[in-house]
C-alpha positions as CSV (number, residue, x, y, z in Angstrom):
1,X,41.2,59.7,53.5
2,X,42.4,63.0,52.2
3,X,39.8,64.8,54.3
4,X,41.0,63.0,57.5
5,X,44.6,63.8,56.7
6,X,43.8,67.4,56.1
7,X,41.9,67.6,59.4
8,X,44.8,66.1,61.3
9,X,47.2,68.6,59.7
10,X,44.9,71.5,60.6
11,X,44.7,70.3,64.2
12,X,48.5,70.0,64.4
13,X,48.9,73.5,63.0
14,X,46.4,74.9,65.5
15,X,48.2,73.1,68.4
16,X,51.6,74.5,67.3
17,X,50.2,78.0,67.0
18,X,48.6,77.6,70.5
19,X,51.9,76.4,72.0
20,X,53.9,79.2,70.4
21,X,51.3,81.8,71.6
22,X,51.5,80.4,75.2
23,X,55.3,80.4,75.1
24,X,55.6,84.0,74.0
25,X,52.8,85.1,76.3
26,X,54.7,83.7,79.3
27,X,57.8,85.7,78.5
28,X,56.5,88.7,76.7
29,X,56.0,91.7,79.0
30,X,54.0,94.6,77.5
31,X,55.8,97.0,79.9
32,X,59.0,97.1,81.8
33,X,59.0,98.7,85.3
34,X,61.5,99.9,87.8
35,X,61.0,100.6,91.5
36,X,61.2,104.2,92.7
37,X,63.8,104.4,95.5
38,X,65.0,107.2,97.8
39,X,68.4,108.6,97.0
40,X,70.5,111.5,98.1
41,X,74.0,112.6,97.1
42,X,76.2,115.3,95.8
43,X,77.8,116.5,92.6
44,X,80.8,118.7,92.4
45,X,84.4,119.3,91.4
46,X,86.8,116.6,92.5
47,X,90.1,117.9,93.8
48,X,93.3,116.9,95.5
49,X,93.6,119.3,98.4
50,X,96.8,120.5,100.2
51,X,96.0,121.4,103.8
52,X,98.0,124.3,105.3
53,X,97.9,125.4,108.9
54,X,99.6,127.6,111.4
55,X,102.2,125.1,112.7
56,X,105.0,125.8,115.1
57,X,107.9,123.3,115.4
58,X,108.7,122.0,118.9
59,X,112.4,121.4,119.5
60,X,114.4,119.9,122.3
61,X,118.2,120.1,122.6
62,X,118.6,118.3,125.9
63,X,120.1,114.8,126.0
64,X,118.0,111.9,127.2
65,X,115.0,109.8,126.3
66,X,111.7,111.5,125.6
67,X,108.5,110.2,127.1
68,X,105.5,111.9,125.6
69,X,102.9,112.7,128.1
70,X,100.3,113.6,125.4
71,X,99.0,111.5,122.5
72,X,99.2,112.6,118.9
73,X,96.3,114.9,118.0
74,X,95.7,115.9,121.7
75,X,95.1,119.5,122.6
76,X,97.7,121.0,124.9
77,X,97.6,124.2,126.9
78,X,100.3,126.9,126.8
79,X,103.2,125.9,129.0
80,X,101.6,122.4,129.4
81,X,104.1,119.5,129.5
82,X,104.4,117.7,126.2
83,X,107.2,115.2,127.2
84,X,109.4,114.3,130.1
85,X,113.1,113.7,129.7
86,X,114.7,110.6,131.3
87,X,118.2,109.1,131.3
88,X,117.2,105.8,129.8
89,X,114.6,103.9,127.7
90,X,113.7,101.7,130.7
91,X,112.5,104.8,132.6
92,X,110.1,105.6,129.8
93,X,108.8,102.0,129.9
94,X,108.3,102.3,133.7
95,X,106.3,105.5,133.2
96,X,104.0,103.7,130.7
97,X,103.4,101.0,133.3
98,X,102.7,103.5,136.0
99,X,100.1,105.3,133.8
100,X,98.4,102.0,132.9
101,X,98.1,100.9,136.5
102,X,96.8,104.4,137.5
103,X,94.0,104.0,134.9
104,X,93.1,100.5,136.3
105,X,93.1,101.8,139.9
106,X,90.9,104.8,138.9
107,X,88.4,102.5,137.1
108,X,88.1,100.1,140.1
109,X,87.6,103.0,142.6
110,X,84.9,104.3,140.3
111,X,83.2,100.9,140.4
112,X,83.4,100.7,144.2
113,X,82.0,104.2,144.6
114,X,79.2,103.5,142.1
115,X,76.3,103.1,144.5
116,X,73.4,105.0,143.0
117,X,70.0,103.3,142.1
118,X,71.2,102.5,138.6
119,X,73.8,100.1,140.0
120,X,71.1,97.6,141.1
121,X,69.0,97.8,138.0
122,X,70.3,95.1,135.6
123,X,68.2,96.3,132.7
124,X,69.7,99.8,132.9
125,X,73.2,98.3,133.1
126,X,72.5,96.0,130.2
127,X,71.3,99.0,128.1
128,X,74.5,100.9,129.0
129,X,76.6,97.9,128.1
130,X,74.9,97.5,124.7
131,X,75.5,101.3,124.1
132,X,79.1,101.0,125.1
133,X,79.7,98.0,122.9
134,X,78.0,99.9,120.0
135,X,80.2,103.0,120.5
136,X,83.4,100.9,120.7
137,X,82.6,99.0,117.5
138,X,81.6,102.2,115.7
139,X,84.9,103.9,116.6
140,X,86.8,100.9,115.4
141,X,85.0,100.7,112.0
142,X,85.1,104.5,111.5
143,X,88.8,104.6,112.3
144,X,88.3,107.0,115.2
145,X,91.2,105.8,117.3
146,X,91.8,109.0,119.2
147,X,89.0,108.2,121.7
148,X,89.3,104.4,121.6
149,X,91.1,104.1,124.9
150,X,88.4,106.0,126.7
151,X,85.7,103.9,125.1
152,X,87.5,100.7,126.1
153,X,87.8,101.8,129.7
154,X,84.1,102.7,129.8
155,X,83.2,99.3,128.4
156,X,85.3,97.5,130.9
157,X,83.9,99.6,133.7
158,X,80.3,98.6,132.8
159,X,81.2,95.0,132.4
160,X,82.7,95.0,135.9
161,X,79.5,96.7,137.3
162,X,77.4,94.0,135.8
163,X,79.6,91.4,137.3
164,X,79.0,93.0,140.7
165,X,75.2,93.0,140.3
166,X,74.9,89.4,139.2
167,X,77.4,88.2,141.8
168,X,80.2,87.1,139.6
169,X,82.6,89.6,141.2
170,X,81.7,91.1,144.6
171,X,84.9,92.3,146.1
172,X,87.6,94.3,144.2
173,X,89.6,95.1,147.3
174,X,92.3,92.5,146.8
175,X,92.8,93.5,143.2
176,X,92.9,97.2,144.2
177,X,95.5,96.6,146.9
178,X,97.6,94.6,144.5
179,X,97.6,97.3,141.9
180,X,98.5,100.0,144.6
181,X,101.4,97.8,145.7
182,X,102.7,97.6,142.1
183,X,102.3,101.4,141.7
184,X,104.3,102.1,144.8
185,X,107.0,99.7,143.7
186,X,107.2,101.3,140.2
187,X,107.2,104.8,141.6
188,X,110.1,103.9,143.9
189,X,112.2,102.6,141.0
190,X,111.5,105.5,138.7
191,X,114.5,107.8,138.2
192,X,114.0,111.6,138.6
193,X,113.1,113.6,135.6
194,X,116.0,115.4,133.9
195,X,113.8,118.0,132.4
196,X,110.6,118.5,130.3
197,X,109.4,119.9,127.0
198,X,106.6,122.4,127.3
199,X,104.2,123.8,124.8
200,X,104.9,127.4,123.7
201,X,101.3,127.9,122.8
202,X,97.9,126.1,123.0
203,X,96.8,123.9,120.2
204,X,97.0,120.3,118.8
205,X,100.3,118.5,119.4
206,X,101.7,116.1,116.7
207,X,104.9,114.2,117.0
208,X,105.2,113.8,113.2
209,X,106.9,116.4,110.9
210,X,106.4,116.2,107.1
211,X,108.5,119.3,106.0
212,X,105.5,121.3,104.8
213,X,105.3,123.3,108.1
214,X,107.3,126.2,106.7
215,X,107.1,125.7,103.0
216,X,104.4,128.3,102.5
217,X,103.8,131.6,104.4
218,X,100.1,131.4,105.2
219,X,100.1,135.1,106.0
220,X,100.7,135.6,102.3
221,X,98.3,133.3,100.5
222,X,98.4,135.4,97.4
223,X,101.9,134.1,96.7
224,X,100.5,130.6,96.0
225,X,99.9,130.8,92.2
226,X,99.1,128.1,89.6
227,X,102.7,128.5,88.4
228,X,104.3,127.6,91.7
229,X,101.6,125.3,93.2
230,X,103.0,122.1,91.8
231,X,106.5,123.0,93.1
232,X,105.5,123.2,96.7
233,X,107.6,120.5,98.3
234,X,108.6,119.7,101.8
235,X,111.7,121.3,103.3
236,X,114.4,119.6,105.3
237,X,113.5,118.6,108.9
238,X,114.6,121.2,111.4
239,X,117.4,120.1,113.8
240,X,116.3,118.8,117.2
241,X,112.6,118.9,116.1
242,X,110.4,116.5,118.1
243,X,107.0,117.6,116.8
244,X,104.8,120.5,116.1
245,X,101.7,122.4,117.5
246,X,98.8,123.3,115.2
247,X,97.9,126.6,117.0
248,X,95.0,128.1,115.0
249,X,91.5,126.8,114.5
250,X,91.4,128.4,111.1
251,X,93.3,126.5,108.4
252,X,93.3,126.4,104.6
253,X,92.4,124.0,101.8
254,X,94.5,124.7,98.7
255,X,94.0,123.3,95.2
256,X,94.5,124.0,91.6
257,X,91.5,123.9,89.3
258,X,90.6,125.0,85.7
259,X,89.7,128.6,85.1
260,X,86.2,127.5,84.0
261,X,85.6,125.8,87.3
262,X,86.9,128.8,89.2
263,X,84.3,131.0,87.6
264,X,81.7,129.2,89.8
265,X,83.1,131.0,92.9
266,X,84.0,134.4,94.2
267,X,85.9,135.5,97.3
268,X,83.7,135.4,100.3
269,X,81.4,132.6,99.1
270,X,80.6,129.8,101.6
271,X,80.8,126.3,100.2
272,X,80.5,122.7,101.4
273,X,83.3,120.3,100.7
274,X,82.9,116.5,100.9
275,X,85.9,114.6,102.3
276,X,87.2,111.2,103.2
277,X,88.0,112.4,106.7
278,X,86.1,110.1,109.2
279,X,85.4,112.7,111.8
280,X,84.5,115.4,109.2
281,X,82.8,113.9,106.1
282,X,81.6,117.4,105.2
283,X,83.4,120.7,105.8
284,X,81.9,124.2,105.6
285,X,84.5,126.6,104.2
286,X,84.9,130.1,102.8
287,X,86.5,131.1,99.5
288,X,89.6,133.0,100.8
289,X,91.6,133.5,97.6
290,X,91.3,132.9,93.9
291,X,94.8,133.3,92.3
292,X,94.6,133.1,88.5
293,X,97.6,132.0,86.4
294,X,99.3,134.5,84.0
295,X,98.0,132.4,81.0
296,X,94.4,132.5,82.3
297,X,94.1,128.7,82.0
298,X,94.2,127.7,85.7
299,X,93.6,129.1,89.1
300,X,94.6,128.2,92.7
301,X,91.6,128.4,94.9
302,X,92.1,128.7,98.7
303,X,89.4,127.9,101.2
304,X,89.5,128.8,104.8
305,X,87.9,126.5,107.4
306,X,87.5,126.6,111.2
307,X,86.4,123.0,111.7
308,X,89.3,121.4,113.5
309,X,89.9,118.0,115.1
310,X,92.8,115.8,115.9
311,X,92.3,113.9,112.7
312,X,92.3,117.0,110.5
313,X,95.4,118.3,112.3
314,X,97.3,115.1,111.1
315,X,96.3,115.2,107.4
316,X,98.4,117.0,104.8
317,X,96.8,116.0,101.5
318,X,93.4,114.4,100.8
319,X,90.9,113.8,97.9
320,X,87.9,116.1,98.3
321,X,84.9,117.3,96.4
322,X,83.7,120.9,96.2
323,X,80.0,120.4,96.3
324,X,78.0,122.2,93.6
325,X,74.7,120.3,93.9
326,X,73.1,118.4,96.7
327,X,70.0,116.4,95.9
328,X,67.5,114.0,97.6
329,X,64.3,112.5,96.5
330,X,62.9,109.5,94.5
331,X,65.2,108.1,91.9
332,X,63.9,106.5,88.7
333,X,65.4,105.8,85.3
334,X,65.6,108.8,82.9
335,X,63.7,106.6,80.4
336,X,60.6,106.8,82.6
337,X,60.2,110.5,82.1
338,X,57.3,111.4,79.7
339,X,55.0,114.3,78.8
340,X,51.2,114.1,78.9
341,X,48.9,117.1,78.4
342,X,51.9,119.4,78.7
343,X,52.8,117.9,82.1
344,X,56.1,116.2,82.9
345,X,55.7,112.9,84.8
346,X,55.9,109.1,84.8
347,X,53.5,106.2,84.5
348,X,53.2,104.0,87.5
349,X,51.5,100.6,87.8
350,X,48.3,100.7,90.0
351,X,46.6,97.4,90.2
352,X,45.7,96.2,86.7
353,X,46.2,99.5,85.1
354,X,48.7,102.3,84.7
355,X,48.3,105.9,85.7
356,X,50.1,109.1,84.9
357,X,51.8,110.9,87.8
358,X,53.2,114.4,87.5
359,X,56.7,114.9,89.0
360,X,59.1,117.7,89.8
361,X,62.6,116.9,88.6
362,X,65.2,118.3,91.0
363,X,68.3,116.6,89.5
364,X,69.1,114.6,86.4
365,X,72.0,113.0,84.7
366,X,72.5,110.6,81.7
367,X,71.0,107.7,83.5
368,X,68.5,108.7,86.1
369,X,66.4,111.6,87.5
370,X,65.6,112.6,91.1
371,X,62.0,113.6,91.7
372,X,60.8,115.7,94.6
373,X,59.2,113.5,97.2
374,X,55.7,114.9,97.8
375,X,53.8,114.5,101.1
376,X,50.4,115.0,99.5
377,X,47.9,112.1,99.4
378,X,46.8,113.1,95.8
379,X,48.2,111.8,92.6
380,X,52.0,111.8,93.4
381,X,54.9,109.5,93.0
382,X,55.6,107.5,96.1
383,X,58.4,105.4,97.5
384,X,58.5,101.9,96.0
385,X,56.0,102.7,93.2
386,X,56.6,100.5,90.1
387,X,57.5,103.0,87.4
388,X,57.1,102.2,83.7
389,X,60.4,102.6,81.9
390,X,59.5,100.8,78.7
391,X,56.2,100.3,77.0
392,X,54.1,101.2,73.9
393,X,50.9,103.2,73.5
394,X,50.9,104.3,77.2
395,X,48.1,106.4,78.5
396,X,46.4,107.2,81.8
397,X,44.1,104.4,82.8
398,X,45.4,101.8,80.3
399,X,44.6,98.2,81.4
400,X,47.5,95.8,81.6
401,X,47.5,92.0,82.0
């Protein structure tokens, strides 16, 4: 009786031990891994930049309603017409209608004259249509509105060409004649110009004025010191000002940084600057001035840059990063880095075992390392390798289950 009871107790204990072992075996992992992924990025000094340019105020003292003939951020030639002067607001509205109808007429005439071999190849037209849609969507998502109207007209033109090929629309003549009739009627009703505003020089025209145009003499950049940098404020808007022209390609990025950060640079150095500007995410600039404070605590650093666009011409202040380090390669957790036989590397899972792979670390921070991506077929770290970040008694060739 006692023997049977003892046997049952022993069987129960063994069963419990077996269940516990199976439970922990299913959840216990002898090693923890992480996938090696490709990464690239930059590290540097974050700044708030003040953008200074050679800007000339455009004024107009004539009475009347201005109708700008150029869009903001558009390049203008010297003596080119910036705006026409009319007696009334309705005249300006009429000019807008005339310009819109002229664009429609030009587009239709282009379609009618489009008689090369591509016009009869539906596959080619479909490819062009896909490309035009992609360009249009890309400009919208990137905030590049300066060329949006041109992209829209191109898209509409290709859609109309496709309609001609598939027979949806075969004759644009009635539409063309109607538009020409509207144009003649509008031209007849348009009052004569009272005058015009012309550009004094070539450059980018902007109709907005923020008061910073004359707050600093860019011919005397040494005058911008850490003591007066924070006091740079906009001045009162000039009387009769209607806009400005950014006339030079070279412009300046001005910011105040600590004296320790300024020691990384010297006048004449070329640097890369990361920006939030859609059309210029990275700028190449030259250190133009380093103006140190009297106390020796801060410095104003001034970069000169020749990359210019309509978007840059419209920005006054912006967050930027002076790039100190650029990196790219395979990223893994810093916990994965180990030393074996005086070599630095990581352990990776290869089938049912782990192997040691030497790596060259090109960048590291508190959390991860970037390893050089090798092209060799030998024992190297590869994209999507499972890298061991946690484990005990690791060695090359160790069998894992």
